[in-house]
C-alpha positions in Angstrom: -12.7 -3.4 -24.7 -15.4 -3.2 -27.1 -15.3 0.5 -27.5 -18.1 1.0 -24.7 -15.5 2.5 -22.4 -16.2 0.0 -19.6 -15.3 -3.6 -19.1 -17.8 -6.0 -18.4 -17.2 -9.1 -16.1 -17.3 -11.2 -19.6 -14.4 -9.2 -20.9 -12.7 -9.2 -17.8 -12.7 -12.9 -17.6 -11.8 -13.2 -21.2 -8.6 -11.0 -20.7 -7.9 -12.9 -17.5 -5.2 -15.1 -19.0 -3.0 -11.9 -19.5 -3.0 -11.5 -15.7 -2.8 -15.2 -14.9 -6.2 -15.2 -13.3 -7.5 -18.7 -12.9 -10.6 -20.2 -11.8 -13.3 -17.9 -10.1 -10.8 -15.4 -8.6 -11.7 -13.3 -11.4 -15.2 -12.4 -10.0 -13.6 -11.4 -6.6 -11.0 -9.3 -8.4 -13.7 -7.6 -10.5 -15.6 -6.9 -7.3 -12.7 -5.7 -5.6 -11.8 -3.1 -8.2 -15.5 -1.9 -9.4 -15.7 1.2 -7.4 -19.5 1.5 -6.4 -20.3 -2.2 -6.9 -21.3 -1.2 -10.2 -21.8 -4.0 -13.2 -18.9 -2.8 -15.1 -15.3 -1.4 -14.5 -14.7 2.0 -15.6 -11.3 2.8 -17.5 -9.8 4.3 -14.1 -10.8 1.3 -12.3 -9.1 -1.0 -14.8 -6.2 1.3 -14.9 -5.9 0.8 -10.8 -6.2 -3.0 -11.3 -3.3 -2.9 -13.9 -1.3 -0.8 -11.5 -1.8 -3.2 -8.6 -0.9 -6.3 -11.1 2.4 -4.4 -11.9 3.2 -3.6 -8.3 2.4 -7.4 -7.4 4.8 -8.5 -10.1 7.6 -6.2 -9.3 7.4 -7.4 -5.8 7.4 -11.1 -6.7 10.4 -10.4 -9.0 12.3 -8.6 -6.1 11.7 -11.3 -3.7 12.8 -14.0 -6.0 15.9 -12.1 -6.7 16.6 -11.5 -2.9 16.0 -15.2 -2.3 18.4 -16.2 -5.2 21.1 -13.8 -3.4 20.7 -15.6 0.0 21.2 -19.1 -1.4 24.6 -20.6 -0.1 26.9 -21.9 -2.8 27.0 -25.4 -1.7 28.6 -26.8 -4.9 32.0 -25.1 -4.2 32.1 -26.7 -0.6 31.2 -30.1 -1.7 33.7 -30.2 -4.5 36.5 -28.6 -2.3 35.9 -31.3 0.3 35.8 -34.1 -2.3 39.5 -33.2 -3.0 40.6 -33.5 0.6 42.4 -37.1 1.4 40.3 -39.2 3.7 
């Protein structure tokens, strides 16, 4: 991020808000994506991280859409029943 063609843990932490990374989870993610356990992420390792984030967000959006489609329409039934005489 500073022109060095690598990303340090500090730089990764500073950009964490872009990926909704909170707390110390960024350290584990940094370790997971730094290939040979290096001190910095290479550009390719960072690209893999970005692609994983995009995949995760896409799956989340699909799951949310499926969940919304499966919800029953309760409002229509309760309104209809309220029109029936007791």
